[in-house]
N, C-alpha and C positions, 0 to 999 in steps of 0.2 A: 201788451207786452212792450217796455221801454226800449229805446234804440240805445245799444251800447256803442260807446266811443271810446278812443285811447287817446292819452294826452301825456305829456312828460311834466313832471312837477318841478316848478321853478326852484322850490327850496332844496330838495333832496336829490333831484335829477332821477327819479324813478319813474317807470312807466305806471300810469294809473288808468284803471278800468272805470269807467263812468256809465251811469243809468241803470246799475243792478241794484243798488243800495243808496240810501240817503248820501252817504259819503262815498268817494271813490274807494276802490280796493288798489293799493299802491304795493308794489313789489319792485325790487331791483331787477336788472336785467336777467342775472343769473337765476334769481328766484322764479321769474316767468319761464325760463328754460326749463328748469326742473319741473314746474308743473305741467308745462305742455309736453315734456317726455313722458310724464305720467300718467297722460290722459286715457291711454287704454286700460290701465289698472284702476283708475278713477271711475271709468264708466263701467267696468266689470263690477266694482264693489257697489255703485249706484244701483245696478240692475239688481244685484243678489240681495240687496237691501231694501228695494224699493217699497215693500209694504210696511217696513218699520219707519221710513222716512217721512216726515212733514213736508208738505209743499206750502208754499208761501200763502195760497188761498185758503190753507186750513189753519195756519197760525192764527192765535187769538189777537185781537188789536190790542196795541199798548195803550195805557192810559194817556190821553192827551192827543192821540192820533185820529185821524179821519181820512176817508177816501175821496178821491176827487170825482169819482165817477157818479 
């Protein structure tokens, strides 16, 4: 599992979550607060739909991708 870090983008001055995907997930301050405030509902949704949702390990490899392991 990758280490997650946070940075501030120099260009747009938004907060970036790094280490989850190839590119950072960038949201503005108010957007991060919305997501964090919705965390209980998001967790409830994930638990209710766990059997229908794919996990990254289950996802098919994209053309041209490779694992470093």
